[in-house]
C-alpha positions in Angstrom: 95.9 137.5 105.6 96.9 140.6 103.1 100.2 142.0 103.1 100.3 145.5 104.5 101.6 148.5 102.5 104.7 150.0 103.8 103.3 153.2 105.4 101.1 150.5 107.8 104.2 148.5 108.9 104.7 148.3 112.7 107.4 150.5 114.3 110.3 148.8 116.7 113.4 149.7 117.8 116.2 148.6 115.8 117.7 145.5 117.7 121.0 145.8 119.7 124.2 144.9 117.5 125.4 141.5 119.1 129.1 142.0 118.4 131.2 141.7 115.3 132.1 137.9 116.2 128.4 137.1 116.3 127.1 139.2 113.7 129.7 138.3 110.8 128.8 135.4 108.3 126.9 136.4 105.5 130.0 137.9 103.9 131.9 134.9 104.3 129.0 132.7 102.8 129.0 135.4 99.9 132.7 134.9 99.6 132.7 131.2 99.5 129.7 131.1 97.1 131.3 133.5 94.7 134.5 131.4 94.6 132.6 128.4 93.5 130.4 130.1 91.0 133.0 131.4 88.8 136.2 132.4 90.3 137.5 128.8 90.4 136.3 128.2 86.6 136.2 131.2 84.2 139.1 133.5 85.6 141.8 130.8 85.5 140.4 129.8 82.2 140.9 133.4 80.7 144.3 133.7 82.2 145.5 130.1 81.0 144.0 131.0 77.5 144.9 134.7 77.1 147.7 135.2 79.7 147.5 139.0 81.2 145.3 140.6 78.6 142.0 140.7 80.7 143.4 140.3 84.3 143.4 144.2 84.9 139.6 143.7 84.5 139.4 141.7 87.9 139.5 144.2 90.6 137.1 146.9 89.3 134.7 144.1 88.6 134.6 142.9 91.9 134.3 146.4 93.6 131.6 147.3 91.1 129.3 144.8 93.1 129.9 146.8 96.5 127.2 149.5 96.0 124.6 146.7 95.0 125.1 144.6 97.8 125.3 147.7 100.2 121.6 148.9 99.2 120.3 145.0 99.2 121.5 144.8 102.6 120.3 148.2 103.8 116.6 147.6 102.8 116.6 144.2 104.5 118.5 145.6 107.8 116.0 148.4 107.7 112.8 146.9 107.3 113.5 143.0 108.1 112.0 142.3 104.7 113.6 140.5 101.7 114.8 142.5 98.7 112.3 140.5 96.6 109.7 141.8 98.8 110.7 145.2 98.2 111.0 145.2 94.6 107.4 143.7 94.7 106.2 146.8 97.0 108.2 149.0 94.1 106.0 147.6 91.2 104.0 144.5 91.3 104.7 143.6 87.7 108.4 144.4 87.8 108.6 141.9 90.7 106.8 139.0 88.9 109.1 139.7 85.9 112.1 139.5 87.9 110.6 136.2 89.5 110.2 134.5 86.3 113.8 135.4 84.9 115.0 134.2 88.0 113.4 130.9 88.0 114.8 130.2 84.5 117.9 131.2 85.4 118.2 128.8 88.1 117.0 125.5 86.2 120.6 124.9 85.5 122.6 125.2 88.8 123.0 121.4 89.0 126.0 121.9 87.0 127.9 122.9 90.1 127.6 119.6 91.5 128.5 117.7 88.3 131.4 120.1 88.2 132.4 119.2 91.7 131.7 115.7 90.6 134.7 116.0 88.0 137.1 116.3 91.0 135.8 113.2 93.0 135.7 111.1 89.6 139.4 111.9 89.3 140.3 111.3 93.0 138.5 108.1 93.3 138.3 106.9 89.5 134.9 105.3 90.7 132.4 103.5 90.0 135.2 101.3 88.1 134.4 101.0 84.3 132.3 104.1 83.9 133.1 106.9 81.6 134.6 110.3 82.9 131.0 111.8 82.4 129.4 108.9 84.2 131.7 109.3 87.1 131.1 112.7 87.4 127.4 112.6 87.3 127.4 109.9 90.0 129.3 111.9 92.5 127.4 115.1 91.5 124.1 113.2 92.6 125.9 111.8 95.9 126.7 115.4 96.8 123.4 116.5 96.4 121.8 113.5 98.3 124.3 114.4 101.4 123.5 118.1 101.2 119.7 117.5 101.2 119.9 115.0 104.0 122.1 117.6 106.1 119.7 120.3 105.5 116.6 118.2 106.7 118.7 117.1 109.8 119.7 120.8 110.8 118.4 123.1 113.5 118.5 126.3 111.7 119.4 126.1 108.0 121.3 129.0 107.6 123.5 128.2 110.5 124.5 124.9 108.5 125.1 127.0 105.3 127.3 129.4 107.2 129.4 126.9 109.1 130.0 124.7 105.9 130.9 127.6 103.7 133.2 129.2 106.5 135.2 125.5 106.6 135.4 125.6 102.7 136.9 129.1 102.6 139.5 128.7 105.4 140.7 125.1 103.9 140.8 126.7 100.1 142.6 130.2 101.3 145.1 128.2 103.2 145.7 125.7 100.3 146.0 128.3 97.6 148.4 130.6 99.6 150.7 127.7 100.3 150.8 126.8 96.7 151.2 130.4 95.8 154.4 130.9 98.1 156.3 128.2 95.9 159.3 129.2 94.1 158.1 128.6 90.4 154.8 130.7 91.2 156.6 133.3 92.7 158.9 133.8 89.8 155.7 134.7 87.9 154.3 137.5 90.3 156.2 140.5 89.2 154.8 140.1 85.6 151.5 139.2 87.2 151.3 142.0 89.3 151.9 144.3 86.3 149.0 142.7 84.5 146.7 144.1 87.3 146.9 147.5 85.8 146.6 146.8 82.3 147.2 144.1 79.3 151.0 143.1 79.3 152.3 142.6 75.7 150.3 141.3 72.7 147.6 138.8 73.1 149.1 135.5 73.1 146.6 133.8 70.5 143.9 135.2 68.5 140.6 136.0 70.2 137.8 133.1 70.1 134.4 134.7 69.5 133.0 131.8 71.4 134.7 133.1 74.5 132.7 136.4 74.6 130.1 134.5 77.0 132.9 133.4 79.2 134.5 136.8 79.5 131.0 138.4 80.0 130.5 135.8 83.1 134.0 136.4 84.5 133.4 140.0 84.8 129.8 140.1 85.8 130.2 137.2 88.2 133.4 138.5 89.9 131.7 138.0 93.0 128.1 137.0 92.8 126.1 138.2 89.7 123.0 137.9 88.4 120.5 136.8 90.6 122.8 135.3 93.1 123.9 138.9 94.4 120.3 138.9 95.8 120.9 136.0 98.1 122.9 138.2 100.5 119.4 139.7 101.5 118.3 136.3 102.5 121.3 135.5 104.4 121.0 138.6 106.6 117.3 138.0 107.1 118.3 134.4 108.6 121.0 135.8 110.6 118.7 138.1 112.2 120.8 141.3 111.1 119.1 144.7 111.9 115.3 144.4 111.9 115.5 141.1 110.5 115.9 139.6 113.9 112.2 140.1 114.6 111.2 138.4 111.4 111.9 134.5 112.1 114.1 132.0 110.5 113.5 128.9 108.3 114.5 125.7 110.5 115.4 122.3 109.5 113.4 119.4 110.6 115.8 118.8 113.5 114.7 122.1 115.1 111.6 123.8 116.3 109.7 125.6 113.6 109.8 129.4 113.8 106.8 131.8 112.7 108.5 133.5 109.6 106.8 136.9 108.7 106.5 137.9 105.3 106.0 141.8 106.1 108.6 143.3 108.1 109.0 146.3 110.5 110.0 149.9 110.3 112.6 151.5 112.7 111.1 153.6 115.6 112.4 157.0 116.0 114.2 156.6 119.4 117.6 157.2 120.6 118.3 153.8 121.3 117.2 152.6 118.0 119.4 155.6 116.3 122.4 154.4 118.1 121.8 150.7 117.3 121.5 151.3 113.6 125.0 153.1 113.6 126.4 150.0 114.8 124.4 147.8 112.1 125.4 150.2 109.3 129.0 150.0 110.2 128.7 145.9 110.3 127.0 146.1 106.9 129.9 147.7 105.3 132.4 145.7 107.1 130.5 142.3 106.0 130.2 143.3 102.4 134.0 143.9 102.2 134.8 140.7 103.9 133.0 139.0 100.9 134.5 141.3 98.2 138.0 141.6 99.5 138.4 138.0 100.2 136.8 136.9 97.2 139.1 139.0 95.1 142.3 137.8 96.9 141.4 134.1 96.3 140.5 134.9 92.6 144.0 136.6 92.4 145.6 133.6 93.8 143.9 131.3 91.2 144.8 133.6 88.6 148.4 133.7 89.7 148.7 129.7 89.7 147.0 129.6 86.4 149.3 132.1 84.7 152.2 130.4 86.3 151.2 126.6 85.8 148.7 126.4 83.1 149.5 129.2 80.8 152.8 128.0 79.8 151.6 124.7 79.0 148.3 125.7 77.2 146.5 123.8 79.6 142.5 125.0 80.0 140.1 123.8 82.5 136.7 122.9 81.0 134.3 120.5 80.1 134.4 117.4 82.5 137.8 118.7 83.6 137.2 121.7 85.3 138.9 120.6 88.7 141.1 118.1 87.4 143.4 120.5 85.4 143.7 122.9 88.2 144.5 120.3 90.6 148.2 121.1 89.7 147.7 124.2 91.8 148.1 122.1 95.0 150.8 119.7 93.6 153.1 122.7 93.4 153.1 122.7 97.0 152.6 119.3 98.2 153.0 116.9 95.3 150.5 114.1 94.6 149.3 114.6 98.2 148.7 118.3 97.4 146.8 117.2 94.1 144.5 114.7 95.8 143.7 117.6 98.6 143.1 120.0 95.8 140.4 117.7 94.3 138.4 117.2 97.6 138.7 121.0 98.2 137.5 121.7 94.4 134.8 119.1 95.1 133.5 120.9 98.2 134.3 124.4 96.6 131.7 123.5 93.5 129.3 121.3 95.3 128.9 123.9 98.0 127.6 126.2 95.2 124.8 123.8 94.8 124.0 123.8 98.6 123.9 127.6 98.8 122.0 128.0 95.6 119.5 125.5 96.3 118.7 126.8 99.9 118.7 130.4 98.6 116.4 130.1 95.6 114.0 127.7 97.9 113.9 130.9 100.6 113.3 133.2 97.7 110.6 130.9 95.8 108.9 130.5 99.3 109.1 134.1 100.1 107.7 135.5 96.7 104.6 133.1 96.7 103.7 134.1 100.2 104.1 137.9 99.1 102.3 137.7 96.0 99.6 135.5 97.3 98.3 136.1 100.8 96.1 132.9 100.7 99.3 131.0 100.6 100.2 132.0 104.1 97.8 129.1 105.3 101.0 127.2 104.9 104.1 128.0 107.1 107.2 129.5 105.3 109.0 126.1 106.3 106.9 124.1 104.4 106.8 126.2 101.4 110.8 126.2 101.7 110.9 122.4 101.7 108.6 122.2 98.7 110.6 124.4 96.7 114.0 122.6 97.9 112.4 119.3 96.5 111.3 120.6 93.4 114.8 122.3 92.8 116.3 118.9 93.7 114.4 117.1 91.0 114.7 119.7 88.3 118.3 120.5 88.6 119.3 116.6 88.9 117.5 116.2 85.4 119.1 119.3 83.7 122.7 118.1 84.9 122.3 115.5 82.1 121.6 117.9 79.2 125.3 119.1 78.9 128.8 119.3 80.3 129.2 121.6 83.5 130.6 124.6 81.7 127.9 125.1 78.9 125.1 124.9 81.8 126.6 127.3 84.0 127.2 129.8 81.2 123.5 129.6 80.3 122.4 130.4 83.9 125.1 133.3 83.9 123.8 134.9 80.7 120.3 134.7 81.6 120.7 136.1 85.1 123.0 139.0 83.7 119.6 140.6 82.6 118.7 140.8 86.1 122.2 142.5 87.0 121.5 145.4 84.5 118.2 146.1 86.0 119.0 145.8 89.7 120.9 149.4 90.2 117.9 151.2 88.8 115.6 149.3 91.0 117.6 149.5 94.1 118.0 153.5 93.5 113.9 153.8 93.5 113.6 151.4 96.1 116.2 153.0 98.7 116.2 156.5 97.7 112.6 157.0 96.8 110.1 154.7 98.0 111.6 154.0 101.3 113.0 157.3 102.7 109.6 158.9 103.2 108.9 156.3 106.2 112.1 156.6 108.0 113.4 158.6 110.7 116.3 161.2 109.7 119.1 159.1 111.2 118.0 156.2 108.9 117.9 158.2 105.5 120.4 156.9 102.9 124.0 158.1 103.3 125.2 156.7 100.3 125.9 158.3 97.1 123.3 157.1 94.3 126.3 158.0 91.5 127.7 154.5 92.6 124.7 152.8 91.5 124.4 154.7 88.3 128.1 153.8 87.6 127.1 150.0 88.1 124.2 150.4 85.8 126.2 152.1 83.0 129.1 149.6 83.2 126.9 146.3 83.1 124.6 148.2 80.3 128.0 148.6 78.2 129.0 144.9 79.0 125.8 143.8 77.6 126.1 146.0 74.6 129.7 144.3 73.9 128.5 140.8 74.3 125.7 141.2 71.9 128.1 142.6 69.6 130.7 140.1 69.9 127.7 137.3 69.8 126.9 138.7 66.4 
């Protein structure tokens, strides 16, 4: 069945808002994934190595992603379609280019499983007699096996992802807050606070050009950068937010299969529909802020702990010790028990990035195939989803072997950064040019496109600075 043109999409009333408690969730998943994808690694690394030289960049970097998330979410809530479907509607060639770039960038995310494996290796020192690398890889593969089994056995896959990510986020926030309230850490707080507004003192050591990609990753992925930021559209879709409540969800083998539509709907011009949209629009802003502010606060806590505990000793989390060095965070609060608890939390923190990424990338791949190739609709979306999940599991299990977690994560981030530069312009054309003629007056864009322009300029400047540093 051929995909419908935007003007031919059926009209439907915007579904009623179910209430805040029932609707909130995608922002928490966004927050938990953001924490594992960079905030536990690169910001503490930069602070541990360079003190308060670059900390002032953190808050602006996090807030810079707000307009991108807002426009990504708005398209999905108004049409029920994924943002990638929107990009393909905007220009098929552009959509295919992004698809290929995204596919390459996500060949390496198995590194998050092996990074979490570093924590489990330090926690268990098992299998005995194996090298640290071997133990880390063993636990990385074990976590992948557990997560894939959980996805297969789930009812609704998104529900599994949301519940697990909420648990990880809550445990980590409580643990980090407890560690930050200790006397040794609080002593560093006044000077640390000054670092939020600009560099404090001279750079404590000479700049290492090899850290250019790490700083770029820290700034760009302060939140979710690269193609990770597009995941938000798919979480909203399976959450059933706005018009996405009409398109179906991916279910596990433990749940009944649902029909998942590729094409979406357009909002009907009715009073009831307009009232419901007001509630969904308020929800979207709040849900995004939950993710961004929550992620900013937890990143500030990891940076404070890095400044108070790691910086004075010159300890740097890297290679196969990403979580091992930072286990000192919780040891401040609870001694050896705290150190062991942090290793468990860090393992979940990092491996949940593999879980959420494998799920989201499988959704995106299935969605793009069904959008680009109408004949592919002979297979239901769930079957395509599990096909891509199997392929990603095999591919990332192999690429985990190629290098330590840090370099592999950087490789994925640098490739994905190319997409980040293009998103603001594409979102402007999609939501401020292509979509508005098909919307009722009350659903027209209320935001200010200059925020997208600001994001574009900043990300472009970052790319130019990175290229200059690399040369």
